[in-house]
C-alpha positions in Angstrom: 113.1 46.1 17.4 109.7 44.6 17.2 106.9 46.9 18.6 104.1 45.3 20.6 101.5 48.1 20.8 98.4 48.0 23.0 95.3 50.1 23.2 94.4 50.6 26.9 90.7 51.1 27.5 88.5 48.0 27.1 91.6 46.2 25.8 94.2 45.9 28.7 91.6 46.9 31.3 87.9 45.9 31.5 86.5 49.4 31.1 87.2 52.9 29.8 89.5 54.8 32.2 88.5 58.2 30.9 84.7 57.6 31.4 85.3 55.9 34.7 87.4 58.9 35.9 84.3 61.1 35.3 82.1 58.7 37.2 84.7 58.7 40.0 84.7 62.5 40.2 80.9 62.6 40.4 80.9 60.0 43.2 83.5 61.9 45.1 81.6 65.2 44.7 84.5 66.8 42.9 82.2 68.1 40.1 78.6 69.1 39.5 77.0 65.7 39.7 74.0 65.5 37.3 75.4 67.9 34.7 78.9 66.4 34.6 77.6 62.9 34.5 75.2 63.7 31.6 78.0 65.3 29.6 80.4 62.4 30.4 77.9 59.8 29.2 77.2 61.8 26.1 80.8 62.1 25.1 81.3 58.3 25.8 78.4 57.5 23.5 79.9 59.7 20.8 83.2 57.7 21.2 81.3 54.4 20.8 79.6 55.8 17.7 82.8 57.1 16.2 81.7 60.7 16.2 83.6 62.1 19.2 85.1 65.6 19.0 88.3 64.7 20.8 89.3 68.2 21.6 85.9 69.1 23.1 86.0 65.9 25.1 89.5 66.3 26.4 89.0 69.9 27.4 85.9 68.7 29.3 88.0 66.1 31.1 91.1 68.3 31.6 89.1 71.3 32.9 88.9 69.4 36.3 92.7 69.5 36.5 93.1 73.2 35.7 94.5 75.3 38.5 94.4 72.5 41.1 97.2 71.7 43.5 99.3 68.9 42.1 99.6 67.0 45.4 95.8 67.1 45.7 95.4 65.8 42.1 98.0 63.0 42.6 96.2 61.9 45.8 92.9 61.9 44.0 94.5 59.8 41.2 95.9 57.3 43.7 92.4 56.8 45.1 91.1 56.3 41.5 93.7 53.6 40.9 92.9 51.8 44.1 89.1 52.1 44.0 88.4 51.9 40.2 91.2 50.7 38.1 91.9 47.7 40.4 88.4 46.5 39.8 89.0 46.7 36.0 92.3 44.8 36.1 92.7 41.8 33.7 95.2 39.2 34.7 95.1 37.8 31.1 96.2 41.2 29.8 99.2 41.2 32.2 100.1 37.8 30.9 99.8 39.0 27.3 102.1 41.9 28.0 104.5 39.6 29.8 104.7 37.2 26.8 105.7 40.1 24.5 108.2 41.2 27.1 109.7 37.7 27.3 110.0 37.7 23.5 112.1 40.8 23.7 109.5 43.1 22.1 109.4 46.8 22.8 106.2 47.5 24.7 104.0 50.5 24.0 100.5 51.7 25.0 98.8 54.1 22.7 95.6 55.6 23.9 93.3 58.5 23.4 92.9 58.9 27.1 95.1 61.7 28.5 98.5 61.1 30.2 97.4 62.2 33.6 95.0 59.3 33.9 97.0 56.7 31.9 100.6 57.2 33.1 100.2 55.2 36.4 98.3 52.5 34.6 101.1 52.0 32.0 103.6 52.0 34.9 101.7 49.4 36.8 101.6 47.2 33.6 105.3 47.7 33.2 105.0 49.2 29.8 107.8 51.8 29.3 106.5 53.7 26.3 103.2 55.6 26.4 101.6 57.7 23.7 98.6 59.4 25.2 96.7 62.6 24.6 98.9 65.1 26.3 97.5 67.4 29.1 99.1 70.8 28.6 101.2 72.1 31.5 102.1 75.7 32.4 105.5 77.0 33.3 105.0 76.0 36.9 104.0 72.4 36.1 100.3 72.9 36.7 97.6 71.9 34.2 96.1 74.5 31.9 92.9 72.5 31.1 93.9 72.2 27.4 95.3 69.6 25.1 99.0 69.9 24.0 99.7 68.9 20.4 97.8 66.2 18.5 95.4 64.0 20.5 96.2 60.3 20.0 92.8 59.4 18.7 91.9 57.7 15.4 94.3 59.0 12.7 96.0 61.0 15.4 97.3 57.7 16.8 99.0 57.0 13.5 100.5 60.5 13.4 101.8 60.4 16.9 103.3 56.9 16.4 104.9 57.9 13.2 106.5 60.9 15.0 107.8 58.4 17.7 109.2 56.0 15.1 111.0 58.9 13.3 112.5 60.2 16.6 113.7 56.7 17.5 114.8 55.6 14.0 112.5 52.6 14.2 109.8 51.1 11.9 106.7 49.0 12.1 108.4 45.9 10.7 107.0 42.9 12.6 104.8 45.1 14.8 101.7 44.1 16.7 98.7 46.2 17.7 95.9 45.0 20.0 92.6 47.0 20.2 88.9 46.6 21.0 87.6 49.6 19.0 86.7 50.4 15.5 88.2 53.9 16.2 91.6 52.2 15.9 91.1 50.8 12.4 93.6 53.4 11.0 96.4 52.0 13.1 95.3 48.4 12.9 95.7 48.7 9.2 99.3 49.9 9.5 100.9 47.1 11.6 102.0 43.6 10.5 100.0 41.8 13.2 96.6 43.5 14.0 94.6 41.8 16.7 91.0 42.6 17.8 90.6 42.2 21.5 87.0 41.8 22.9 86.1 43.9 19.9 83.0 46.1 19.4 80.6 44.9 16.7 82.2 47.1 13.9 85.7 46.0 14.6 84.6 42.3 15.0 83.1 42.5 11.5 86.2 44.1 10.0 88.4 41.6 11.7 86.5 38.7 10.3 86.4 40.2 6.8 90.2 40.9 6.9 91.2 37.6 8.5 92.6 39.2 11.7 92.7 37.2 14.9 90.1 37.9 17.6 91.2 37.5 21.2 89.4 37.7 24.5 91.3 38.8 27.6 88.1 38.5 29.6 87.6 34.8 28.8 89.9 31.9 28.5 89.1 31.1 24.8 90.7 32.6 21.7 89.0 32.7 18.4 91.0 32.8 15.2 89.2 34.3 12.2 89.3 32.4 8.9 
């Protein structure tokens, strides 16, 4: 089995679904507007800077789910998909996923964004395996507002993937990983074929230094590092 692994935010879609979810909630009046937006923006900047406290951030995000009716949450998420994610869709990303599917590769998305937000996006892309930060559920199936287990962020992505490989008796032989973010350098360094996709400045520099290919899914050109 050859794994083709994809980061999600700013890789397969043209934006950050976690941050956009916060913007959507503000616009819909589901949260305290000014205060929530300020915190959401601050956490996103921490992510860009590589200083994010992933537990603090995910508990901020997941607090909105706590105690809410599941049908209501699912309706809200459908509106988010229709009104926000559709606008971030990248046809070139779908084509990239399709090429790996046609090659017989096993498709996986691994993302720091929680599974409540990302599950329908992975489903729409036709990617069967999703490793995401897990939103804890209670015995009735509702959300507790907490993270369950290890968040799939930075080294946590490596840990979660290693657990998945062990459970499935698989390895990273021949594996690919596509990402835009320097936060994914730990996992990019583990696969056989790391690819920087519309990378941030730090990742672009690392990719050039290490001879990794640099790909744009927002443009028609592809640049290969030398």
